[in-house]
N, C-alpha and C positions, 0 to 999 in steps of 0.2 A: 220308756218302759212303764207298766201299769204295776200296782201294788202286789196283784195277783203273782206277777212274774219274780218280784223281789223278795217277796218276804214267803215262807213256808206256810201252807196250809196247816190245818190242826191236824189232819191224817198224813201229812208229809213229816211232821215233827216226830220221828222216831228214834231209837239209839242207832247213832251210826256204828259202823264197826270200825275197830281200831286200826289204826296205820299196821300195826306189825300184824295184827291178823290177815288183813288183806294182802299184804307183802308175803307173808307166808305162802297164801293161796296162790299167787301170781308164780312166788316161785318152781311152786310143787307143778304148777301146770306148765312151765316152760319146756320145750322138747330140746333134744340135745342136738342141735345144728349139725355137728358133725355125723354124728351116726345115720342122718337122713340124705346124706352125701353121696349121690351115685358115682360109679367108677367111671368118669369120663372119658379115661381112654378106651372103655370097652364100648364106648356108644360113638365111637368116632367113625365117619363116612369116608371112604376113601374116591369115592366119586360122586360129582353133584349130580349126574344124572342116573343112580341107582335107583332102581324100583322103590317107588314110596312106600310099599307095604313093608318094607324092611325098617321103617321109622319106628321109635319107640317112644314110649311117653316118658317124661322127666321123673327119675325117682324120689329126686328132691320135692315136687310138686305133690306127690301121693304121699310120702312120709309127713310134711307139713300140714297138708289138710287135715289127715286124719287124725294127726296129733291134736290140733288147734279146736277141735271139737269139745274138748271135755269140758264138762259142765261148770266144775269149778274155774276154769279160764273166762267163764261169762260172767263172774262177780265183779261188781264194779271196784275201782279203788276207791281209797278214802278220800275225803278232800284234802286232807293235809298233804298227802302225797300227790294229788294231781296239781294242787297249787302251787307245789314248789317245780314241776314240770313246768307250769303255765309260766310263772311270775319270773323264773330265772332261766339265765341261759343254761346252754347245756357245758359239760365238761370243756369240750372242744373250742365250744364260744368264748367261753371265759377264757379259755389259756390264750385264743385269738386274740380278743378283746385289750388282754392284759400284755399283749406282745410289746416287748421293748429294744430298742433298738441302741446301741452305742453311737450316737450320730455326731460326736465330738471327733473334730479331725477331717471332717467331710467339707467339700466345697459347696459352693449354692448351686454349680453345676450338677456335682452329684447329689444333693438334696431333691432338686428339681426332678432328677432323673428317678430317684427313690419313689419321690412321691407320685409318679406317673407310672411307676413298674407296680406299686401296691394298689393303685387304684384301678389298673388295667387287669391284675390277676386275683385281686382279693374282693371280698363282699364289702359293699362300700357301708352296710350299716354298722360293720365291726371295726371300722378304719377310723372312728372319729378323734379316739385319745391319740394314736398313732399320728395323723394327720396334723395334729395341733402341736404335738411333740415335734415333728419336722417342721412345722411354721415356725415354733417358737426358735429352733435351731438358725433357721433360714433369716427371721429377724435379727438374731445378734450377728450374724454375719452382715445384715445390711446395716445395721448400726455402727460397728466396727470402720466398715467403708466410708458410711456416712461422717465419721468421727477426724478419719485419716484425712477425707475429701476437703473438710473444714480447715483442719491443721494446715494444709497445702494453700487454701484458698487465703487464710491468714496471714501464710508466710510471704505469699506472694503481693501481700499488701490491701487486700482485698479486707472489707468489714462484716464482722459476723452477722449483721443484721441483713445483708445483702446477699448472704449465702444462700443457695436454693440447691438442695441434690438432685441430681438427674437421676432416674432409674434407668437401669441396663437393661438390654434384651430380654436375661434369662431373669430377672428381677420382674419385670413384667409378665411373662410368659407364667412364671411361679404364680402370680398373684392371680392371674386368669386360671391356671388350672385348679389353684385351691380355691377359686369362689365358684368355678364350676362345679368342684365336689362338695362345697357346702348346699349348692342349689339342689345338685342331686340327692345328697342327704335329705335334705328337708323335703322332698318330694317324695322319697321313699318312706319316710316317717309318717308324711301325712297320708300316703295309700295304706302305711299298715293302720292306722289310726280308723280310717274309713273301713277298711276290712276288718279291723275288729267290731266296729259297731256291726256290720252284716253278718258276723260269726254270731253275735249275740243274739240278734233277731232270730237265726236260726235255730241256735240252741234253746230258746224259749219256745219256738214252735216244737221243737224234740221232746220238751218237758211236757207240753200239752198231749203231745200223742203218748208219752209213757203216762201220763196222769189218768188217760182215759184207757187204757190196757189194763193199768193195776186196777183200777175201779170197776173196769166191767166184770163179764161173765169170762172165765177161763175156758179155752180151747185149746185141742191140740197144737193150733198156730200160735200161741203166746209166746213159747219159747223162742221160736223162729223171729217172730215181731222185735222181742226183748234185744235178741243177739243183732238184727239189722239195725234197732238205734242204739246199740252199743256202738258198732262199728261206723256209723254215719257221725256218734259223737266223738269218736277217736278223730277221725278224720277232718273235722272242724278246728280252723286254726284257732289260736288265741283270742280272746275278749276282753274289753277295758277292764284293770286290774279291780276297779272298784265295784265290778259287777261279777267277778270270778269265784268267789267265796260264795256268794248267795246262791249262784248258779249251781256249784258244786253240793252244796249242803242239800238241796232240793233235789237233786240227781240220787244222790247217794240215799236220802231218806226212801225217794219212792223205789229204787231199786231194793233197800232192804224190806219194804212192805212186800214186793215183788216175791223174793226168795223165801221170805217168811210164811206167805202164802201157798207156796210150790216145795216146800221140804219134803214132802211125798215123792215130788219129781225126781229127786236125787236116789232114792231108793228103787224107783223103776229105771233109773238111768245105770244102775249097777246091774241089773238082769239084762240091760241092753248091751251093756259091755261084755258078759259073759256071752251072750247069743253071737256078738261081733267076734268076739274072740274064737268061737268057734267057725265061723264063716271064713276069717282069715287065715284060721289053720288049715282049712279046705283048699282055700285059695295057695298055700304055700305047696301044700300036696300037687297041686295040679301044675303049677309052675316048675316045680323040683322032675314032674315027669316030663316035662317039653324037652329035657336034654336027649330024649331016646327018639325025638321024632326026628324022622330022615329029611323029611322036606322043610328047610331050612325059613323059606317064606312062610310056610303054614305055621311053623312055630312061633316066628314074630308077630305074625297076626294075634295069633292066640294069645302070648305075651301081653300085648297091647291092652287086648280085652280083660286080661286078668289084671293089669295096672288101673285100669278103669273102674273094675268093681272094687278092687281094694282101696283105692282112693275115696268112693263113697260109701262104703259101708259105715264107718264110724270108727269112735274110739272104741279102744279095748281097756282092760285092767291096767293102771300104769305100771305094776312091776311085770307084766307081759309085753309092754310095747316095743322095747329095744330087741329082745331076744326075737319077738314075733319079726320086727322089719329087718334084721340081720339077716334072719331065714330066708325071708320074701326075696331081700336083695342077692342073697348069694346065689339064689337059683335063677335070679334075672341075670347075673353076672356070667351063669355058665353060657346062656343063651348067646350073652352079647360076645362072650369069646369065639363061639363057632361062628358068628357073622363077622368077627374080626378076621378070622382064618378063611374064611370064603371069600371075602374082598382081596385078601392078599393072593390069594390062588386065580384071582379072576384078571389080574394085570395083564397078561398075554392076551386073553380073551378081550379087554377092552380095546388094546392094540389092534388087535385084528377089526374091530368092530369100527374104530376110528380109520383104519384102510378101506374097509367097505363103506364107509359114508362119504369119506372124500371122493371116492369113485363115483356115488349117487350124485355129489356136488357136481361134478364135472358132466354126468350125463344131464343135471337140471339147467346148467348155466344156459345153454341156448334158447330154454323157453322163456327166460327173461327177453328176449330181444324179438320174440315170435309176434307177426302180425298178420292178420287176414281180414277179408272182406264179406265172408260167408259165414253164417253160423255153424254150419256143417264143418267147416273147418277147426273153428274155436271148440267145438265139443268133442271132437276127435283128439287135439291136442289135450284139453282137460282130462278125457280119460287115461291118456297117456301117463300126465303130470300125478294124475291121482293113483295110477299104479306106484310110481317113482316115491310117492309119500308112503304107501302102504311097506314098499321094501323099506325105507327109512324107520318106520315105526315097528318094522319086524326086527330091523338091527338093535342089538341089546347097546349098553351104556357104553362111553368111553372115558379115557381118563379126564379127571376133573380139571387138571390144566390147559386140555384142550378142548373141551367139552362148550363154552361161551364162544370161542370162535366158529367153531364149526356148527353150531345152530344158528348162529348170524348169519353163516355163509349160504346155509340151504334156504333158511327160510327167507332172506334177502330175495334170493331167484324167484323162489316161489310166489311171493308177495307181488313182484314186480309182474309176473305174468298175469296174476288177477287182476293187476292194477289196470293193465293194459286191457284185459278183458271186459274190466268195468267199464273202461272209456268207450271200448267199441258199441257195447250194448247201451251206454249211455247215448251215444251218438244216433245209433239206431231207434231208441225212444223217441228221438226229437226228429228224425224222419218219419217214423211212424205217425206221430202227433201231426207233423205237416200232412201225411196221405190222409189221416181222418178228417182233417180240415176241408181235403180237396174230396174227398168221399162225401162229405155232408153236404158241399155246394153241388155235386152233381145228384144227391137224392133230392136236395131242394128243386133243381130243374126238373127230374124227372116227376115228382110229385105236381109241380105245376103242370105239367103237360098230362097228366093220367085222365082227367077228365075232358080233354080236348077233342071233339069230333071232326077235323080235318084229317082223316085218317092215313093219307097217303103222308103227308108233310110232317104230321107229329111221328108216325112209324119210324120215318127216315130221321127224324130226330133223335129218339129213342136209342135207335139202332147205333146212331153216333155216339150217345151217351154211355151205351152200353160197352162200346169198343174203347171209350175212354176210362172206363172204369176196369175193364181186363189190363190196362197199361200202367194201372195204379200199383204203386209197391206195396210192401208190408203195412197193416195198419194194428194198432194195439189190440194183443190178441183177447183181451177182456171184453173190448167192444166189436170185433171181428164178424161175428155172428149176427149181432144186433144190427150192425150199418148194412150188411148183406140183405138181412131179411127185410129191412126196411125200402132198400133199393129196388128187389126183386118184387116187393109186392105193388110199389108203384108202376112197374112196367108191367106186370099180369094184370094189373087194374085196366090198364089202358087196351093192352089187346084182348082182355076179355070182353071189353065194351066194343071192341071193334067187331070180334067174334059174332054176339050177340046182334049188331048191327047188320053184319055180313048177311046175316040169316034172312033178315028183312029185305035185303038187297039182291038175293040170289035168284028173285024172280026176274028182277030188272036185268039182270046178266044173263038169264035165259033168252030174254026178250032181245037184248043187245046182240047175243049169238046168232039168233034166227035173222035177225036184221043183215048183219054182216055177211052170213052165208048166200041170203038174197042177192046183196050188192055184187059179192063175188061172183054169181050166176050172170047177173046183168053184164057185169065186165067183161064175162067170156061171151057172153049174145054180141056185146058191142064189136068186140076184136073180129067178130065173122061178117059183119056189116061194111060198108064202103064208107059211113060217115066217120072216120077216124080222124084223131087232131090231139095234139098235144094238151090244149087247153081243157079237153073234154076227160083225157086221162088223168091229169091233176086235178079235177073236179072229182072223178071216182075217189081217188086218195086222199082228198078233204073230207069227203063226205065219211069214209070208212074211218077216219081218225075221230070224227066227230061223234061217232055213234057210242062210244064209250066201253066199259071194260064188259068182259064175258069170264063165265066161270073159268077157275085157275086150270083146270085138267082139258080145257078145250082151246088154249091160249095159242100154244106149238102149233096145232091141228089148224085152226084159223089162219095163222100168220103164215105158214107153208101154202094153205089155198090161196090166199090173197096174192103172194109172190107167184105163185104159178100163173094167176089170171091177168096180173100186171105185166109179166115176161112173154105172156101170149100175147097181148096188146099191144107191148112193144115191139114184139116182132113183126106185126102185121102194119105196124105205123112206121117203122125204120125211119125216125126222125134223123134229118141230115143238115150239114151245114155247120158254120163255126159256133153256132148255140147247143149243137146234138149233147154236147159233153158236158155244159151244164145245164140242160134238161134234165140228163139223166141222172146228176148229181142232186137238184133239187128234188128229181122225183123221190131217190134215196132217201134223202132227209126227210119228206112228207112220210115216208113210208115207215120209219125211225120214230117219230113222234106217237105213233101207236101202240109203241112198245112200252110196258110200265115202268124200265128202266132207261125210258128216253133221254133223261137229262145225264145220266152216268155215260150213254152210249155217246152222245154229241160232246160231252167233254172228253172222252175218249178220243175221238175222232180227231177234234182241233187239236189236242195235243199232238197225234200224230201228224198231221199235216205242218205244224211249226218245226217238229223235229226233221222232216224232209227239207223243208227250206233251210234250216241250219245247217244240215250235211251237205247240201248242194253249195251253200255260201262257201264253206269250209274248203269245199272240192275246188272250187274256181280261184280261190286266194291262194290254194296250193298250188294249181296249174299257172297262175301267173307268176309264180315266183319261181319255177322249173324253165319256164319260158326264157330267164336272164341266164341260166347257165348253159342254153344252147347257142349261143352266140356265136362260140369259138368252133361249132362241129361243123362239119361237112354236109351234114344232113339236116342243118339247123332248119332251113326253110321249110323243109319236109314236115319236120318234128313240130313245127311252130305252127302249120296249116291245121294238121292233126287237132293240136291243143285249142287252136281257136274254133274249130267244129264243135269241139266238148264243152267248152265255154259257152259259145252261142245255145245250143240246146238245154244247157242246165240254166241259164238266164231264162229260157222261153218256158221251161219247166217251173220255173220259180214264178215267173207271172201267172201261169196257170192255177198254180196252189194259193197265191196269195188271193186271186179272183174267188179260189173255193172258200177260202177263210173269210171274204167278204159276204159269200152268200150264206155262210154257216152262222154268220153274228144275225140274220134276219130269223133266226128259227130261235 
């Protein structure tokens, strides 16, 4: 500590108030606690679930706060009075520390148990003297046991110098308990000393604040600051005894200076008390009028507001305090009595509410096990359960003893449903995240293709990507539009480029249309001549396929005219022999190649041929199995011949189809 904090400054050395004067002020400021106590019976709540608007503020709180604001109560106690409270234990502590028990006649076990009980149930810092008394009594018993053991040892022929007393279990345990007690006591004392040093530092800081406040300019907040410092000073624990007197001397001297400078404040305070009296009388009248308010809920609400105002108005003249408080309390009790009567009359209503809520619980219970795979189903169930919740909230309170269990049962099922719903949406979010990743991959592929000029191949790839996009499941809602716009932009960019390119190619398509029309006329003219051959017709078909694309609007027309010309040529050619069917098949494949969807058509044709082969092979297997069942029949030979013919024709057809597959692979 510095000298400044230990010694009084010249300004602080003022006459301190006498102990009697301060004590007189304090006793005058002390409120009568009994008069401030509310009637707890009137504030009793018969049901835990009653409307919160029927709660009232504590009457004791209002009384104690309003009384404690008396200006005289802010006067600091004298140093002599405070020192006595700081340096000496309270009356209860003194009695406890001087506690004396008759320990004579107790055994070691009883003394051990007594010590344990005192340590367990008492304050360790107050047990030092008693613990030593128990220790002394215990040591006396140990000494007696030691003496008896020595006498016995000597009677049995032992030498006194060889004697060694062995402690019993209770003696070892007693020593351990006592030593633990001493260690704990020393620890607490050291901690108390450390705390006193901390308290000393804090109080010195408060003195510095108080000194600045007293020496500074006075404001309307000065009194509040002084009260705050007083309250904080009171709340701080003891300090080292050597510093206590100096601290209090400085504190009281500064407080005396403050109140000397503010003597006029008390005159103004008396005026405030009179104004406060008028305000509180008005509140009493308002509280008395609440007994005529029919709506009890509204009356309780207004009473709570009046209590809040009453609490914050401030003190009134002392001779009016008690009578004014009793008047306000009586008006409050009248409202409380009405509330008590209301709760008594509501018991049957509470029981009916309990029955209604139990029915709602039974209705809600199946929702706890509900599960679904669609958002729509969850939304429907959510609306239903929220309707049940509204019905629950509309239902009034239930008896207090049943309220906890009923609420627990309802909200457990309610929360279980929403837990399952949250789990569903959590899984859905994971699926959406996975779909977003797939969508981003498709976007990357589309963006890689959008500048490609291989129009047909790229268009097919983009169409395939578009089909895959349609198969995607849901994606995160916040990214859904952005993902689609990116994908669509990539596709649109390619097709826009292709359309621009097609405008340039339209001239070429028109030229191709003209060439194909001329070739069709050439085929028709050749069909009317004599120089007809399969090779020549195949050449016409190949030439037609090599010409290239025609305008989209003319595709079907050109294809139909081409088919008519080829059919006319075939009709005149009339190819015959074993190769006729193969020639016609090849010719048909050549014509297909001129179709823009040639690859798709060829794949479809190949699939159809393979299916025919598979069906015929299955039929052959079935027929051969059936032949085994005809052995015992009278018409077995006849049936066998019929099935053999079927099998032979099917095998021949399979050979033809396989040959077509071989031809198909060439294209």
